[in-house]
N, C-alpha and C positions, 0 to 999 in steps of 0.2 A: 031836416030829417035829427029825429031825437033817438036817440043810444043809450045814454046813459035813464032810467029811472027812477030809478035809489040808490040809495048809498047808506050803510047803515052799520054802527057796532055794532056786535055778535057777543053775547057773551056766554053763549049753549045753544043747541041746536043748529050746529053750522050747514045741514044740508047732507051730511055726509064725507062733503071735499074741502069744506074753509075750517078756519083753522080758529078758536074758541080766543075774543080778544083783538080780532082782528076786522076792518071793517070789511064789508061783501058789497060789491053794484050788481044791480042788475041792469041784466042790458035788454034791451025793446030793437027787434027787428034786425041782429045783428048779422053782420054779412061779411062774407070773404076776402081778403082782399090781397093781392101778390104784392108779394117780398119787394122792401123798399127801402135801399141801402143810404142809414142814415147814422150816425154813432148816438146810440141812446144814453140814458141816464137812469139812476135807480130813483124813484117817486115819479111828479109828475113834471115835465118841462114841458116851454114853448116851441114850437117846428116854425118853420117861416108858413108864408098867408098861400103861398104857389104849391109848398106841397099838400097842404091841407084842403087845397082847392080841388087838385090833382087823385087827392082820393075819395072826394068827396061826389066827385064825377064820375 
C-alpha cells in the first residue's frame, strides 16, 4: 500500500490551499479511517506496530 506519492517544498503556486514555503504531500489512494484514540504530537512520530497493522487492515 503506497500512500505518500510525493513530498516537495513549494515556493509558490500552492493550488489555492497550501502555504508557500511549506512541504506538500501528494497522496495516492487516500481512504477514510475510523478515529483512533492516541496521544499525538507535532510533526511525524512513531506509533506502535500493532496500531499500524490495525489501520492497514
